[in-house]
N, CA, C and O atoms as a DFTB+ gen file, in Angstrom:
716 C
 N C O
     1  1      32.303      35.821     -38.051
     2  2      32.602      34.434     -37.808
     3  2      32.460      33.678     -39.131
     4  3      31.450      33.795     -39.824
     5  1      33.473      32.916     -39.458
     6  2      33.410      32.157     -40.699
     7  2      32.626      30.866     -40.489
     8  3      32.358      30.493     -39.347
     9  1      32.260      30.192     -41.544
    10  2      31.448      28.991     -41.445
    11  2      32.088      27.897     -40.577
    12  3      31.396      27.160     -39.875
    13  1      33.403      27.811     -40.640
    14  2      34.083      26.803     -39.841
    15  2      33.939      27.081     -38.342
    16  3      33.681      26.176     -37.550
    17  1      34.109      28.329     -37.980
    18  2      33.972      28.711     -36.563
    19  2      32.518      28.534     -36.102
    20  3      32.269      28.108     -34.974
    21  1      31.579      28.856     -36.966
    22  2      30.159      28.676     -36.626
    23  2      29.842      27.206     -36.379
    24  3      29.141      26.861     -35.428
    25  1      30.358      26.365     -37.233
    26  2      30.145      24.934     -37.083
    27  2      30.775      24.435     -35.783
    28  3      30.186      23.608     -35.087
    29  1      31.954      24.925     -35.455
    30  2      32.633      24.538     -34.232
    31  2      31.825      24.973     -32.996
    32  3      31.725      24.212     -32.033
    33  1      31.260      26.164     -33.011
    34  2      30.450      26.667     -31.895
    35  2      29.185      25.821     -31.754
    36  3      28.803      25.453     -30.643
    37  1      28.546      25.518     -32.864
    38  2      27.327      24.701     -32.827
    39  2      27.648      23.303     -32.290
    40  3      26.906      22.768     -31.466
    41  1      28.741      22.721     -32.750
    42  2      29.148      21.406     -32.285
    43  2      29.462      21.437     -30.787
    44  3      29.082      20.523     -30.055
    45  1      30.140      22.462     -30.340
    46  2      30.469      22.612     -28.926
    47  2      29.195      22.730     -28.079
    48  3      29.098      22.111     -27.020
    49  1      28.225      23.516     -28.538
    50  2      26.956      23.653     -27.831
    51  2      26.211      22.312     -27.775
    52  3      25.627      21.967     -26.748
    53  1      26.235      21.574     -28.864
    54  2      25.562      20.277     -28.916
    55  2      26.184      19.298     -27.924
    56  3      25.466      18.613     -27.195
    57  1      27.518      19.231     -27.894
    58  2      28.220      18.320     -26.994
    59  2      27.956      18.712     -25.543
    60  3      27.721      17.843     -24.704
    61  1      27.990      19.997     -25.239
    62  2      27.718      20.473     -23.874
    63  2      26.293      20.131     -23.471
    64  3      26.063      19.673     -22.352
    65  1      25.344      20.342     -24.350
    66  2      23.942      20.048     -24.070
    67  2      23.736      18.557     -23.848
    68  3      22.998      18.158     -22.947
    69  1      24.384      17.733     -24.665
    70  2      24.250      16.276     -24.525
    71  2      24.827      15.795     -23.206
    72  3      24.249      14.919     -22.563
    73  1      25.964      16.357     -22.790
    74  2      26.563      15.910     -21.535
    75  2      25.722      16.343     -20.336
    76  3      25.656      15.623     -19.340
    77  1      25.082      17.503     -20.418
    78  2      24.192      17.934     -19.339
    79  2      22.972      17.015     -19.251
    80  3      22.527      16.678     -18.154
    81  1      22.439      16.617     -20.386
    82  2      21.283      15.713     -20.379
    83  2      21.666      14.350     -19.814
    84  3      20.878      13.723     -19.105
    85  1      22.877      13.893     -20.129
    86  2      23.328      12.598     -19.615
    87  2      23.445      12.644     -18.099
    88  3      23.136      11.661     -17.426
    89  1      23.893      13.784     -17.547
    90  2      23.995      13.917     -16.098
    91  2      22.621      13.936     -15.441
    92  3      22.492      13.563     -14.275
    93  1      21.609      14.357     -16.159
    94  2      20.269      14.430     -15.606
    95  2      19.509      13.097     -15.699
    96  3      18.439      12.962     -15.105
    97  1      20.036      12.131     -16.420
    98  2      19.344      10.856     -16.589
    99  2      19.002      10.150     -15.286
   100  3      17.889       9.640     -15.161
   101  1      19.922      10.093     -14.290
   102  2      19.535       9.439     -13.046
   103  2      18.311      10.087     -12.401
   104  3      17.530       9.399     -11.744
   105  1      18.135      11.373     -12.572
   106  2      16.963      12.069     -12.044
   107  2      15.684      11.555     -12.679
   108  3      14.639      11.517     -12.029
   109  1      15.758      11.165     -13.929
   110  2      14.588      10.631     -14.624
   111  2      14.203       9.299     -13.996
   112  3      13.022       9.049     -13.754
   113  1      15.209       8.419     -13.723
   114  2      14.928       7.144     -13.063
   115  2      14.320       7.384     -11.692
   116  3      13.320       6.766     -11.325
   117  1      14.937       8.290     -10.941
   118  2      14.442       8.602      -9.610
   119  2      13.021       9.138      -9.690
   120  3      12.187       8.833      -8.838
   121  1      12.752       9.921     -10.693
   122  2      11.422      10.469     -10.861
   123  2      10.403       9.359     -11.107
   124  3       9.294       9.410     -10.575
   125  1      10.764       8.367     -11.901
   126  2       9.858       7.238     -12.144
   127  2       9.624       6.469     -10.845
   128  3       8.509       6.021     -10.579
   129  1      10.663       6.318     -10.047
   130  2      10.537       5.642      -8.753
   131  2       9.631       6.468      -7.829
   132  3       8.781       5.916      -7.131
   133  1       9.818       7.784      -7.831
   134  2       8.967       8.658      -7.013
   135  2       7.502       8.559      -7.432
   136  3       6.610       8.564      -6.584
   137  1       7.259       8.470      -8.717
   138  2       5.882       8.314      -9.215
   139  2       5.307       6.980      -8.734
   140  3       4.154       6.914      -8.307
   141  1       6.113       5.922      -8.805
   142  2       5.666       4.603      -8.332
   143  2       5.364       4.639      -6.837
   144  3       4.402       4.017      -6.387
   145  1       6.175       5.362      -6.064
   146  2       5.922       5.478      -4.626
   147  2       4.628       6.238      -4.359
   148  3       3.872       5.892      -3.452
   149  1       4.382       7.263      -5.145
   150  2       3.124       8.008      -5.012
   151  2       1.922       7.144      -5.333
   152  3       0.911       7.191      -4.631
   153  1       2.027       6.356      -6.388
   154  2       0.946       5.439      -6.770
   155  2       0.702       4.412      -5.668
   156  3      -0.442       4.106      -5.330
   157  1       1.786       3.889      -5.119
   158  2       1.666       2.900      -4.045
   159  2       0.967       3.508      -2.826
   160  3       0.115       2.864      -2.214
   161  1       1.321       4.731      -2.478
   162  2       0.668       5.384      -1.341
   163  2      -0.834       5.543      -1.585
   164  3      -1.636       5.390      -0.664
   165  1      -1.207       5.846      -2.815
   166  2      -2.635       5.937      -3.144
   167  2      -3.310       4.572      -3.025
   168  3      -4.431       4.474      -2.525
   169  1      -2.637       3.528      -3.479
   170  2      -3.206       2.183      -3.428
   171  2      -3.469       1.712      -2.006
   172  3      -4.493       1.087      -1.728
   173  1      -2.543       2.014      -1.114
   174  2      -2.685       1.532       0.264
   175  2      -3.457       2.533       1.123
   176  3      -3.711       2.283       2.301
   177  1      -3.821       3.644       0.539
   178  2      -4.610       4.667       1.227
   179  2      -3.875       5.219       2.450
   180  3      -4.470       5.445       3.504
   181  1      -2.561       5.432       2.282
   182  2      -1.746       5.988       3.356
   183  2      -0.687       6.899       2.748
   184  3       0.033       6.494       1.835
   185  1      -0.590       8.114       3.244
   186  2       0.393       9.092       2.779
   187  2       1.505       9.185       3.815
   188  3       1.258       9.575       4.956
   189  1       2.699       8.839       3.438
   190  2       3.843       8.885       4.342
   191  2       4.250      10.316       4.639
   192  3       4.344      11.153       3.741
   193  1       4.492      10.584       5.919
   194  2       5.076      11.867       6.308
   195  2       6.559      11.856       5.965
   196  3       7.123      12.867       5.546
   197  1       7.178      10.697       6.149
   198  2       8.599      10.512       5.835
   199  2       8.702       9.504       4.683
   200  3       8.764       8.296       4.909
   201  1       8.719      10.001       3.481
   202  2       8.757       9.134       2.297
   203  2      10.045       8.314       2.257
   204  3      10.094       7.269       1.608
   205  1      11.089       8.781       2.949
   206  2      12.334       8.015       2.990
   207  2      12.107       6.629       3.595
   208  3      12.818       5.683       3.257
   209  1      11.129       6.502       4.479
   210  2      10.807       5.194       5.049
   211  2      10.203       4.267       3.991
   212  3      10.512       3.076       3.951
   213  1       9.350       4.816       3.146
   214  2       8.784       4.008       2.065
   215  2       9.870       3.642       1.054
   216  3       9.883       2.527       0.534
   217  1      10.772       4.570       0.778
   218  2      11.897       4.276      -0.124
   219  2      12.696       3.088       0.406
   220  3      13.044       2.174      -0.342
   221  1      12.979       3.116       1.705
   222  2      13.733       2.021       2.305
   223  2      12.932       0.727       2.250
   224  3      13.492      -0.335       1.977
   225  1      11.633       0.803       2.507
   226  2      10.778      -0.388       2.444
   227  2      10.794      -1.000       1.047
   228  3      10.611      -2.209       0.900
   229  1      11.009      -0.189       0.033
   230  2      11.026      -0.658      -1.354
   231  2      12.446      -0.948      -1.841
   232  3      12.695      -0.989      -3.046
   233  1      13.379      -1.150      -0.902
   234  2      14.773      -1.417      -1.260
   235  2      15.217      -2.750      -0.666
   236  3      15.311      -2.891       0.553
   237  1      15.486      -3.715      -1.520
   238  2      15.923      -5.055      -1.114
   239  2      17.397      -5.019      -0.713
   240  3      18.154      -4.158      -1.161
   241  1      17.787      -5.959       0.130
   242  2      19.173      -6.011       0.610
   243  2      20.183      -6.269      -0.510
   244  3      21.361      -5.945      -0.352
   245  1      19.759      -6.832      -1.615
   246  2      20.669      -7.049      -2.739
   247  2      20.997      -5.736      -3.450
   248  3      21.972      -5.660      -4.199
   249  1      20.190      -4.712      -3.218
   250  2      20.349      -3.427      -3.897
   251  2      21.212      -2.459      -3.089
   252  3      22.015      -1.714      -3.651
   253  1      21.039      -2.478      -1.763
   254  2      21.734      -1.499      -0.932
   255  2      21.848      -1.998       0.500
   256  3      21.051      -2.818       0.954
   257  1      22.853      -1.488       1.203
   258  2      22.967      -1.799       2.630
   259  2      21.861      -1.097       3.415
   260  3      21.481      -1.555       4.493
   261  1      21.355      -0.016       2.895
   262  2      20.200       0.668       3.488
   263  2      18.962       0.046       2.858
   264  3      18.479       0.502       1.822
   265  1      18.451      -1.015       3.507
   266  2      17.420      -1.833       2.885
   267  2      16.246      -2.081       3.821
   268  3      16.159      -1.503       4.904
   269  1      15.354      -2.945       3.384
   270  2      14.080      -3.164       4.075
   271  2      14.062      -4.317       5.077
   272  3      12.994      -4.647       5.594
   273  1      15.188      -4.932       5.366
   274  2      15.164      -6.129       6.222
   275  2      14.570      -5.865       7.606
   276  3      13.674      -6.591       8.036
   277  1      15.048      -4.852       8.298
   278  2      14.537      -4.565       9.645
   279  2      13.071      -4.136       9.583
   280  3      12.276      -4.515      10.443
   281  1      12.713      -3.349       8.571
   282  2      11.314      -2.938       8.417
   283  2      10.417      -4.138       8.152
   284  3       9.271      -4.169       8.599
   285  1      10.930      -5.118       7.432
   286  2      10.164      -6.328       7.143
   287  2       9.890      -7.124       8.419
   288  3       8.788      -7.638       8.609
   289  1      10.885      -7.223       9.282
   290  2      10.703      -7.928      10.556
   291  2       9.646      -7.208      11.394
   292  3       8.738      -7.835      11.939
   293  1       9.775      -5.894      11.490
   294  2       8.786      -5.117      12.239
   295  2       7.397      -5.262      11.618
   296  3       6.410      -5.436      12.332
   297  1       7.324      -5.191      10.300
   298  2       6.042      -5.337       9.606
   299  2       5.396      -6.679       9.852
   300  3       4.178      -6.764      10.012
   301  1       6.194      -7.728       9.884
   302  2       5.656      -9.056      10.176
   303  2       5.028      -9.080      11.564
   304  3       3.954      -9.649      11.757
   305  1       5.702      -8.461      12.530
   306  2       5.165      -8.426      13.899
   307  2       3.903      -7.575      13.969
   308  3       2.976      -7.912      14.706
   309  1       3.852      -6.489      13.222
   310  2       2.646      -5.650      13.163
   311  2       1.469      -6.472      12.632
   312  3       0.373      -6.437      13.191
   313  1       1.708      -7.206      11.555
   314  2       0.654      -8.038      10.956
   315  2       0.194      -9.100      11.952
   316  3      -1.007      -9.292      12.143
   317  1       1.137      -9.789      12.586
   318  2       0.781     -10.831      13.545
   319  2      -0.025     -10.258      14.712
   320  3      -1.007     -10.860      15.146
   321  1       0.391      -9.097      15.217
   322  2      -0.338      -8.457      16.318
   323  2      -1.733      -8.063      15.891
   324  3      -2.696      -8.250      16.634
   325  1      -1.839      -7.523      14.703
   326  2      -3.139      -7.087      14.189
   327  2      -4.081      -8.268      13.991
   328  3      -5.267      -8.185      14.311
   329  1      -3.553      -9.362      13.465
   330  2      -4.357     -10.574      13.271
   331  2      -4.778     -11.144      14.626
   332  3      -5.924     -11.556      14.803
   333  1      -3.864     -11.164      15.561
   334  2      -4.181     -11.666      16.903
   335  2      -5.279     -10.838      17.551
   336  3      -6.257     -11.384      18.063
   337  1      -5.120      -9.537      17.530
   338  2      -6.100      -8.650      18.144
   339  2      -7.475      -8.814      17.494
   340  3      -8.484      -8.948      18.185
   341  1      -7.504      -8.801      16.179
   342  2      -8.765      -8.945      15.462
   343  2      -9.437     -10.285      15.763
   344  3     -10.651     -10.351      15.956
   345  1      -8.641     -11.342      15.801
   346  2      -9.185     -12.680      16.050
   347  2      -9.758     -12.801      17.459
   348  3     -10.826     -13.383      17.650
   349  1      -9.055     -12.255      18.437
   350  2      -9.522     -12.353      19.816
   351  2     -10.736     -11.455      20.047
   352  3     -11.631     -11.806      20.816
   353  1     -10.769     -10.291      19.381
   354  2     -11.944      -9.421      19.492
   355  2     -13.172     -10.135      18.915
   356  3     -14.266     -10.050      19.474
   357  1     -12.985     -10.830      17.809
   358  2     -14.093     -11.565      17.191
   359  2     -14.525     -12.771      18.016
   360  3     -15.707     -13.114      18.054
   361  1     -13.553     -13.420      18.683
   362  2     -13.873     -14.617      19.465
   363  2     -12.931     -14.693      20.665
   364  3     -11.814     -15.202      20.566
   365  1     -13.399     -14.183      21.787
   366  2     -12.575     -14.157      22.998
   367  2     -12.185     -15.547      23.461
   368  3     -11.205     -15.708      24.189
   369  1     -12.944     -16.556      23.046
   370  2     -12.679     -17.940      23.455
   371  2     -11.831     -18.712      22.439
   372  3     -11.714     -19.933      22.543
   373  1     -11.246     -18.029      21.469
   374  2     -10.416     -18.708      20.475
   375  2      -9.272     -19.440      21.188
   376  3      -8.676     -18.911      22.127
   377  1      -8.980     -20.631      20.741
   378  2      -7.884     -21.397      21.351
   379  2      -6.549     -20.863      20.831
   380  3      -6.476     -20.268      19.756
   381  1      -5.526     -21.084      21.598
   382  2      -4.181     -20.677      21.178
   383  2      -3.813     -21.359      19.860
   384  3      -3.175     -20.759      18.994
   385  1      -4.222     -22.612      19.724
   386  2      -3.937     -23.366      18.500
   387  2      -4.605     -22.702      17.289
   388  3      -3.976     -22.523      16.246
   389  1      -5.896     -22.337      17.439
   390  2      -6.609     -21.693      16.330
   391  2      -6.044     -20.302      16.028
   392  3      -5.966     -19.892      14.869
   393  1      -5.656     -19.595      17.066
   394  2      -5.067     -18.273      16.872
   395  2      -3.743     -18.393      16.117
   396  3      -3.494     -17.650      15.168
   397  1      -2.913     -19.312      16.533
   398  2      -1.640     -19.517      15.838
   399  2      -1.851     -19.950      14.396
   400  3      -1.082     -19.576      13.510
   401  1      -2.891     -20.737      14.165
   402  2      -3.202     -21.183      12.805
   403  2      -3.573     -19.969      11.931
   404  3      -3.119     -19.862      10.792
   405  1      -4.403     -19.054      12.475
   406  2      -4.776     -17.855      11.713
   407  2      -3.560     -16.988      11.410
   408  3      -3.402     -16.484      10.298
   409  1      -2.708     -16.823      12.411
   410  2      -1.490     -16.022      12.216
   411  2      -0.614     -16.671      11.150
   412  3      -0.078     -15.984      10.281
   413  1      -0.468     -17.984      11.214
   414  2       0.347     -18.716      10.253
   415  2      -0.217     -18.585       8.836
   416  3       0.529     -18.378       7.879
   417  1      -1.529     -18.707       8.715
   418  2      -2.184     -18.614       7.397
   419  2      -1.906     -17.252       6.738
   420  3      -1.573     -17.172       5.555
   421  1      -2.049     -16.205       7.524
   422  2      -1.928     -14.863       6.966
   423  2      -0.468     -14.478       6.731
   424  3      -0.169     -13.573       5.951
   425  1       0.442     -15.185       7.422
   426  2       1.866     -14.877       7.305
   427  2       2.585     -15.735       6.276
   428  3       3.753     -15.486       5.980
   429  1       1.913     -16.742       5.724
   430  2       2.563     -17.612       4.740
   431  2       3.087     -16.787       3.573
   432  3       2.387     -15.941       3.017
   433  1       4.314     -17.052       3.225
   434  2       4.959     -16.265       2.175
   435  2       4.220     -16.372       0.849
   436  3       3.802     -15.354       0.297
   437  1       4.051     -17.579       0.328
   438  2       3.456     -17.735      -0.994
   439  2       1.947     -17.505      -0.999
   440  3       1.412     -16.874      -1.910
   441  1       1.267     -18.018       0.020
   442  2      -0.193     -18.044       0.002
   443  2      -0.830     -16.685       0.259
   444  3      -1.857     -16.366      -0.342
   445  1      -0.258     -15.898       1.118
   446  2      -0.945     -14.667       1.501
   447  2      -0.095     -13.427       1.273
   448  3      -0.465     -12.528       0.517
   449  1       1.025     -13.398       1.925
   450  2       1.894     -12.216       1.907
   451  2       2.358     -11.845       0.488
   452  3       2.198     -10.702       0.059
   453  1       2.918     -12.796      -0.218
   454  2       3.395     -12.526      -1.576
   455  2       2.225     -12.248      -2.520
   456  3       2.348     -11.448      -3.448
   457  1       1.096     -12.906      -2.282
   458  2      -0.089     -12.660      -3.101
   459  2      -0.534     -11.205      -2.968
   460  3      -0.737     -10.516      -3.967
   461  1      -0.685     -10.743      -1.720
   462  2      -1.096      -9.352      -1.499
   463  2      -0.081      -8.382      -2.091
   464  3      -0.451      -7.386      -2.713
   465  1       1.204      -8.682      -1.893
   466  2       2.250      -7.816      -2.446
   467  2       2.230      -7.775      -3.962
   468  3       2.425      -6.718      -4.561
   469  1       1.995      -8.920      -4.586
   470  2       1.909      -8.979      -6.053
   471  2       0.692      -8.218      -6.568
   472  3       0.751      -7.563      -7.608
   473  1      -0.418      -8.314      -5.822
   474  2      -1.622      -7.576      -6.215
   475  2      -1.366      -6.070      -6.211
   476  3      -1.953      -5.334      -7.004
   477  1      -0.496      -5.619      -5.323
   478  2      -0.113      -4.203      -5.285
   479  2       0.912      -3.869      -6.366
   480  3       1.166      -2.695      -6.636
   481  1       1.503      -4.891      -6.984
   482  2       2.521      -4.668      -8.010
   483  2       3.885      -4.353      -7.429
   484  3       4.696      -3.688      -8.074
   485  1       4.150      -4.827      -6.212
   486  2       5.422      -4.511      -5.558
   487  2       6.626      -5.035      -6.325
   488  3       7.711      -4.457      -6.248
   489  1       6.445      -6.125      -7.063
   490  2       7.551      -6.679      -7.854
   491  2       8.024      -5.679      -8.913
   492  3       9.150      -5.780      -9.401
   493  1       7.180      -4.729      -9.264
   494  2       7.545      -3.704     -10.249
   495  2       8.175      -2.480      -9.597
   496  3       8.789      -1.657     -10.275
   497  1       8.024      -2.361      -8.285
   498  2       8.491      -1.161      -7.573
   499  2       9.762      -1.419      -6.782
   500  3      10.641      -0.559      -6.736
   501  1       9.879      -2.592      -6.155
   502  2      11.016      -2.872      -5.284
   503  2      12.331      -2.781      -6.063
   504  3      12.445      -3.267      -7.188
   505  1      13.307      -2.151      -5.434
   506  2      14.629      -2.024      -6.046
   507  2      15.477      -3.220      -5.615
   508  3      15.675      -3.461      -4.424
   509  1      15.968      -3.956      -6.595
   510  2      16.811      -5.126      -6.352
   511  2      18.032      -5.051      -7.263
   512  3      18.054      -4.281      -8.223
   513  1      19.062      -5.867      -6.952
   514  2      20.221      -5.934      -7.836
   515  2      19.824      -6.611      -9.143
   516  3      18.757      -7.217      -9.239
   517  1      20.674      -6.506     -10.125
   518  2      20.388      -7.134     -11.425
   519  2      20.317      -8.653     -11.328
   520  3      19.663      -9.305     -12.142
   521  1      20.993      -9.211     -10.331
   522  2      21.036     -10.669     -10.169
   523  2      19.842     -11.206      -9.392
   524  3      19.670     -12.421      -9.291
   525  1      19.017     -10.325      -8.843
   526  2      17.896     -10.755      -8.001
   527  2      16.585     -10.625      -8.763
   528  3      16.335      -9.620      -9.429
   529  1      15.762     -11.643      -8.657
   530  2      14.451     -11.646      -9.302
   531  2      13.447     -10.974      -8.361
   532  3      13.146     -11.502      -7.290
   533  1      12.939      -9.831      -8.756
   534  2      12.021      -9.071      -7.901
   535  2      10.655      -9.727      -7.755
   536  3       9.852      -9.300      -6.926
   537  1      10.382     -10.754      -8.544
   538  2       9.076     -11.418      -8.499
   539  2       9.036     -12.640      -7.586
   540  3       7.971     -13.230      -7.405
   541  1      10.166     -13.031      -7.008
   542  2      10.142     -14.206      -6.135
   543  2       9.273     -13.918      -4.909
   544  3       9.249     -12.791      -4.414
   545  1       8.566     -14.926      -4.424
   546  2       7.689     -14.722      -3.268
   547  2       8.399     -14.114      -2.056
   548  3       7.831     -13.265      -1.369
   549  1       9.628     -14.539      -1.790
   550  2      10.347     -14.018      -0.628
   551  2      10.619     -12.521      -0.756
   552  3      10.502     -11.786       0.224
   553  1      10.978     -12.068      -1.945
   554  2      11.249     -10.641      -2.165
   555  2       9.961      -9.834      -2.055
   556  3       9.928      -8.801      -1.386
   557  1       8.907     -10.301      -2.704
   558  2       7.633      -9.579      -2.676
   559  2       7.060      -9.551      -1.254
   560  3       6.575      -8.516      -0.795
   561  1       7.119     -10.684      -0.570
   562  2       6.587     -10.770       0.789
   563  2       7.374      -9.870       1.738
   564  3       6.781      -9.144       2.536
   565  1       8.689      -9.912       1.659
   566  2       9.518      -9.050       2.511
   567  2       9.224      -7.585       2.283
   568  3       9.187      -6.795       3.226
   569  1       9.018      -7.229       1.037
   570  2       8.695      -5.847       0.693
   571  2       7.310      -5.472       1.209
   572  3       7.113      -4.379       1.739
   573  1       6.363      -6.376       1.053
   574  2       5.003      -6.155       1.550
   575  2       5.028      -5.906       3.060
   576  3       4.427      -4.947       3.544
   577  1       5.718      -6.762       3.793
   578  2       5.804      -6.602       5.241
   579  2       6.498      -5.300       5.618
   580  3       6.101      -4.627       6.570
   581  1       7.533      -4.951       4.866
   582  2       8.307      -3.742       5.174
   583  2       7.452      -2.476       5.110
   584  3       7.706      -1.511       5.831
   585  1       6.442      -2.487       4.246
   586  2       5.540      -1.324       4.170
   587  2       4.918      -1.046       5.528
   588  3       4.839       0.108       5.948
   589  1       4.476      -2.094       6.222
   590  2       3.786      -1.915       7.496
   591  2       4.754      -1.567       8.618
   592  3       4.387      -0.866       9.562
   593  1       5.986      -2.052       8.520
   594  2       7.021      -1.615       9.450
   595  2       7.315      -0.135       9.261
   596  3       7.486       0.604      10.230
   597  1       7.372       0.287       8.008
   598  2       7.630       1.705       7.702
   599  2       6.488       2.593       8.198
   600  3       6.729       3.684       8.714
   601  1       5.254       2.130       8.045
   602  2       4.102       2.910       8.525
   603  2       4.148       3.012      10.051
   604  3       3.886       4.078      10.608
   605  1       4.478       1.916      10.725
   606  2       4.554       1.933      12.189
   607  2       5.573       2.975      12.660
   608  3       5.318       3.699      13.623
   609  1       6.698       3.051      12.001
   610  2       7.705       4.045      12.373
   611  2       7.231       5.449      11.994
   612  3       7.398       6.395      12.763
   613  1       6.646       5.575      10.813
   614  2       6.163       6.879      10.341
   615  2       5.136       7.474      11.306
   616  3       5.151       8.676      11.572
   617  1       4.251       6.634      11.824
   618  2       3.188       7.090      12.729
   619  2       3.566       6.972      14.202
   620  3       2.923       7.582      15.057
   621  1       4.595       6.197      14.502
   622  2       5.006       6.024      15.890
   623  2       4.145       5.030      16.648
   624  3       4.181       4.988      17.878
   625  1       3.365       4.224      15.923
   626  2       2.558       3.182      16.560
   627  2       2.236       2.089      15.547
   628  3       2.330       2.281      14.335
   629  1       1.855       0.944      16.088
   630  2       1.542      -0.178      15.194
   631  2       0.068      -0.236      14.823
   632  3      -0.303      -0.931      13.877
   633  1      -0.780       0.488      15.556
   634  2      -2.222       0.434      15.281
   635  2      -2.554       0.947      13.883
   636  3      -3.320       0.318      13.153
   637  1      -1.980       2.083      13.513
   638  2      -2.244       2.629      12.180
   639  2      -1.716       1.702      11.096
   640  3      -2.348       1.527      10.054
   641  1      -0.554       1.110      11.348
   642  2       0.006       0.162      10.376
   643  2      -0.907      -1.055      10.231
   644  3      -1.108      -1.557       9.125
   645  1      -1.456      -1.524      11.346
   646  2      -2.396      -2.648      11.297
   647  2      -3.652      -2.293      10.523
   648  3      -4.172      -3.118       9.771
   649  1      -4.144      -1.079      10.698
   650  2      -5.336      -0.637       9.954
   651  2      -5.076      -0.609       8.457
   652  3      -5.928      -1.011       7.665
   653  1      -3.900      -0.134       8.071
   654  2      -3.555      -0.117       6.646
   655  2      -3.431      -1.552       6.133
   656  3      -3.845      -1.851       5.013
   657  1      -2.864      -2.433       6.948
   658  2      -2.775      -3.840       6.542
   659  2      -4.161      -4.386       6.222
   660  3      -4.357      -4.997       5.172
   661  1      -5.129      -4.171       7.121
   662  2      -6.473      -4.704       6.889
   663  2      -7.122      -4.061       5.673
   664  3      -7.884      -4.713       4.960
   665  1      -6.830      -2.798       5.431
   666  2      -7.359      -2.129       4.237
   667  2      -6.829      -2.830       2.985
   668  3      -7.583      -3.122       2.057
   669  1      -5.540      -3.089       2.978
   670  2      -4.913      -3.723       1.812
   671  2      -5.308      -5.197       1.710
   672  3      -5.642      -5.684       0.630
   673  1      -5.267      -5.882       2.814
   674  2      -5.519      -7.323       2.817
   675  2      -6.993      -7.660       2.574
   676  3      -7.322      -8.777       2.175
   677  1      -7.848      -6.717       2.810
   678  2      -9.266      -6.943       2.524
   679  2     -10.024      -7.562       3.672
   680  3     -10.903      -8.396       3.460
   681  1      -9.693      -7.163       4.892
   682  2     -10.436      -7.652       6.038
   683  2     -10.175      -9.113       6.342
   684  3     -11.043      -9.804       6.877
   685  1      -8.972      -9.595       5.999
   686  2      -8.626     -10.970       6.317
   687  2      -9.080     -11.969       5.270
   688  3      -8.961     -13.176       5.479
   689  1      -9.590     -11.498       4.166
   690  2     -10.086     -12.411       3.133
   691  2      -9.085     -12.590       1.989
   692  3      -9.388     -13.246       0.993
   693  1      -7.880     -11.999       2.138
   694  2      -6.846     -12.190       1.133
   695  2      -7.112     -11.457      -0.167
   696  3      -6.659     -11.890      -1.227
   697  1      -7.836     -10.361      -0.099
   698  2      -8.139      -9.616      -1.321
   699  2      -7.376      -8.295      -1.303
   700  3      -7.845      -7.319      -0.717
   701  1      -6.237      -8.255      -1.922
   702  2      -5.495      -7.008      -2.015
   703  2      -6.036      -6.207      -3.191
   704  3      -6.714      -6.744      -4.067
   705  1      -5.729      -4.924      -3.195
   706  2      -6.197      -4.049      -4.263
   707  2      -5.290      -4.181      -5.474
   708  3      -4.069      -4.114      -5.336
   709  1      -5.851      -4.364      -6.638
   710  2      -5.045      -4.526      -7.854
   711  2      -4.459      -3.197      -8.285
   712  3      -5.090      -2.151      -8.130
   713  1      -3.238      -3.239      -8.830
   714  2      -2.549      -2.030      -9.296
   715  2      -3.075      -1.620     -10.647
   716  3      -2.622      -0.625     -11.210
């Protein structure tokens, strides 16, 4: 093989290797997302049997049609049920007005839900379109709620999801675990 042919073979190998690496790049992004999902599971002290549910919980509607909206609605109801149950167990004579006030306090987007979600670092994990700000309270809160909807489906009940909520929320004191 003459020097010209050797150079051509080396160049061909380099181009082939570069194109294979370029095809593997999306796997690197996915791998970083998978690592973030693993970290999140450790933070909330819950290991998903179906990680696809957590993936969906971490996907905003601006990113994909397969998103967290329905999980967020379910998660909100899980949180409200858990707060109601806990409040009535603590005080069977609680008034409907006081119970609704507690539910409202814990469900407020900016004051509680988005705060807990931000403490978990969800704004860094949630997948959104380029035009969407992942740090807005509505996005973080929706994602936070979706986690508990996903857990309810993963376990087939809302009790376990409520327990994880209280673990993350800090027993109703608004203290989420920092990332």
